[in-house]
C-alpha positions in Angstrom: -58.0 -122.6 156.5 -57.1 -125.5 154.3 -53.4 -124.9 154.9 -53.8 -125.3 158.6 -55.9 -128.5 158.2 -53.2 -129.9 155.9 -50.5 -129.2 158.5 -52.6 -131.0 161.2 -53.4 -133.9 158.9 -49.6 -134.2 158.0 -48.7 -134.1 161.7 -51.3 -136.7 162.5 -50.1 -139.0 159.7 -46.5 -138.6 160.8 -47.4 -139.5 164.4 -49.4 -142.5 163.2 -46.5 -143.7 161.1 -44.1 -143.2 164.0 -46.4 -145.2 166.4 -46.7 -148.0 163.9 -42.9 -148.1 163.5 -42.4 -148.3 167.3 -45.1 -151.0 167.6 -43.3 -153.0 164.9 -39.9 -152.6 166.7 -41.4 -153.7 170.0 -43.1 -156.7 168.3 -39.7 -157.7 166.7 -37.9 -157.3 170.1 -40.5 -159.6 171.7 -39.8 -162.5 169.4 -36.0 -162.1 169.0 -33.1 -163.3 171.2 -31.1 -160.3 172.4 -27.7 -161.9 172.0 -27.9 -163.7 168.6 -30.8 -161.9 166.8 -32.4 -165.3 166.2 -36.0 -166.0 167.0 -36.4 -166.7 170.7 -37.6 -169.9 172.5 -41.2 -168.7 172.8 -41.4 -167.9 169.0 -39.8 -171.3 168.3 -42.6 -173.2 170.0 -45.3 -171.2 168.4 -43.8 -171.7 165.0 -43.2 -175.4 165.5 -46.8 -175.9 166.7 -48.1 -174.0 163.7 -46.0 -176.1 161.3 -47.1 -179.4 163.0 -50.7 -178.4 162.7 -50.2 -177.5 159.0 -48.3 -180.8 158.5 -51.2 -182.7 160.1 -53.8 -181.0 158.0 -52.0 -180.8 154.6 -49.7 -183.8 154.9 -46.6 -181.7 154.4 -43.3 -182.7 156.0 -41.6 -180.8 158.8 -38.3 -181.7 160.5 -36.4 -180.3 163.4 -32.7 -179.9 164.1 -31.4 -179.3 167.6 -27.8 -178.0 167.4 -25.5 -177.9 170.5 -22.0 -176.5 170.6 -19.6 -179.2 171.8 -17.6 -178.4 174.9 -19.0 -174.9 175.1 -18.3 -174.7 178.9 -14.6 -175.3 178.0 -14.7 -172.4 175.5 -16.2 -170.1 178.1 -13.7 -171.2 180.8 -10.7 -170.9 178.5 -11.5 -167.8 176.5 -14.1 -166.0 178.6 -17.8 -165.5 178.3 -17.4 -162.6 175.8 -15.7 -165.1 173.4 -18.5 -167.5 174.0 -21.0 -164.8 173.1 -19.0 -163.9 170.0 -19.1 -167.6 168.9 -22.8 -167.8 169.5 -23.4 -164.7 167.4 -21.1 -165.9 164.6 -22.6 -169.4 164.6 -26.1 -167.9 164.4 -25.1 -165.8 161.4 -23.6 -168.8 159.6 -26.8 -170.8 160.2 -29.0 -167.9 159.0 -26.8 -167.6 155.8 -27.3 -171.2 155.1 -31.0 -171.4 155.9 -33.6 -171.3 153.3 -36.2 -168.5 153.5 -38.8 -171.1 154.8 -36.5 -172.4 157.6 -36.9 -170.9 161.1 -33.7 -170.6 163.0 -34.2 -170.0 166.8 -32.1 -169.8 169.9 -33.4 -172.7 171.9 -31.5 -171.9 175.0 -27.9 -171.6 176.3 -25.7 -172.8 173.4 -28.5 -174.7 171.7 -30.0 -173.6 168.4 -33.1 -175.1 166.9 -33.9 -175.1 163.2 -37.4 -175.9 161.9 -37.2 -177.2 158.4 -40.4 -176.8 156.4 -41.2 -179.3 153.5 -38.3 -181.5 154.6 -38.4 -185.2 155.3 -36.1 -187.0 157.7 -33.5 -188.0 155.1 -33.3 -184.5 153.8 -33.0 -183.1 157.3 -30.2 -185.5 158.1 -28.3 -184.4 155.0 -28.8 -180.7 155.9 -27.6 -181.4 159.4 -24.5 -183.1 158.2 -23.8 -180.3 155.8 -24.1 -177.8 158.6 -21.9 -179.9 161.0 -19.1 -180.0 158.4 -19.5 -176.3 157.5 -19.1 -175.4 161.2 -16.2 -177.8 161.8 -14.2 -176.6 158.8 -14.2 -172.8 159.2 -12.7 -171.3 162.4 -14.4 -168.7 164.5 -12.9 -165.3 165.2 -12.9 -164.3 168.9 -11.3 -161.3 170.6 -7.8 -160.1 169.7 -7.8 -161.5 166.2 -7.6 -165.1 167.5 -9.4 -167.9 165.8 -10.7 -171.1 167.3 -12.4 -174.2 165.9 -15.6 -175.6 167.3 -17.7 -178.5 166.6 -21.4 -179.2 167.1 -23.6 -182.2 167.8 -27.0 -182.3 166.1 -30.2 -184.2 166.9 -32.7 -184.6 164.1 -36.4 -185.5 164.3 -39.4 -185.2 162.1 -43.2 -185.1 162.2 -44.5 -188.7 162.1 -47.3 -190.8 163.4 -45.4 -191.3 166.6 -44.5 -187.6 166.9 -47.6 -185.6 166.0 -47.0 -182.9 168.6 -44.4 -180.2 168.7 -43.3 -181.2 172.2 -42.8 -184.8 171.0 -40.7 -183.7 168.1 -38.5 -181.6 170.5 -38.2 -184.6 172.9 -37.1 -186.8 170.0 -34.6 -184.3 168.7 -33.3 -183.9 172.2 -32.9 -187.7 172.6 -31.0 -187.9 169.3 -28.8 -184.9 170.4 -28.0 -186.7 173.6 -27.0 -189.8 171.7 -24.7 -187.7 169.5 -23.1 -186.3 172.6 -22.8 -189.7 174.2 -21.3 -191.2 171.1 -18.4 -188.8 171.0 -19.8 -185.5 169.8 -19.3 -183.7 166.4 -21.9 -185.8 164.8 -25.5 -186.0 163.6 -27.9 -188.5 165.1 -31.5 -189.1 163.9 -34.3 -190.1 166.1 
């Protein structure tokens, strides 16, 4: 009867929706970092390569920030790895709140976070990086037992250019700038 067919169709539609939902959840898990909820390293490279190709084709601008927590080993050694994880999660949330909808915030690895800035030239990227550095330095981070600690970050900045037309080169350049920031005393922004 028509009623039985309707029940079967409804059940089939429900199963299809449920499978679609599970597939979407699995896809999301595959591109997210489990600790921070940020996009993962693999997604970062795919996104940066896509933006570099778009930049090359349409002459847009794309910049990259590599953010590293200063003395993170000391934080873990002093307060424990749970406190370190809490700081990583909180820092990630602060960066996401500040990010524009077009920006891509990713956990690069360890205590490093990468931010892909779309339609952003090197001067704008430097200004954004400095704003983030100050934002992080000024507001303490809550760790276990209601205790707050202050952290600082070093940030390396690079941008798509004639010399850096590949994603890997942009990363290398941002990494060199980050290393210089660390070498020069930390808690600063350096531009490649």
